[in-house]
C-alpha positions in Angstrom: 186.5 99.4 72.3 184.7 98.1 69.2 182.0 100.3 67.6 178.5 99.5 68.9 175.7 98.7 66.5 172.1 97.6 67.0 169.9 95.8 64.5 166.3 97.0 64.9 163.3 94.8 64.4 162.5 96.9 61.3 165.9 95.9 59.8 167.7 99.2 60.3 171.2 99.2 61.6 171.7 101.8 64.3 175.3 103.1 64.5 175.2 106.8 65.4 173.1 109.2 67.4 171.5 110.4 64.2 169.9 107.0 63.7 167.9 107.4 66.9 165.4 109.8 68.3 165.3 110.9 72.0 162.2 111.1 74.1 162.2 112.5 77.6 159.2 111.1 79.4 160.4 110.9 83.0 163.7 110.9 84.8 165.7 109.3 82.0 165.5 109.7 78.3 164.3 106.9 76.0 166.1 106.3 72.7 164.1 104.9 69.7 164.8 103.9 66.2 164.4 106.9 63.9 162.8 104.7 61.2 160.1 102.9 63.1 160.0 104.2 66.7 161.0 100.9 68.4 162.8 101.4 71.7 166.5 100.8 71.8 167.9 99.1 74.9 169.4 101.8 77.2 172.9 100.4 77.5 173.2 100.0 73.7 171.7 103.5 73.1 174.3 105.1 75.4 177.2 103.5 73.6 175.8 104.4 70.2 175.0 108.0 71.1 178.7 108.7 72.0 180.0 107.4 68.6 180.9 109.8 65.8 181.0 109.1 62.1 184.6 109.0 60.8 
């Protein structure tokens, strides 16, 4: 499987869990860009959070 990345609206490239912040509001956590706080789509966030830097 190829590495997952996400380009945020602020221009940041999200590749690892450290690039996002986790918010627990209800039943499921919401992942947001660490730089600007924009929500990251759930399926992309799940793939990114399981990646580890080489």
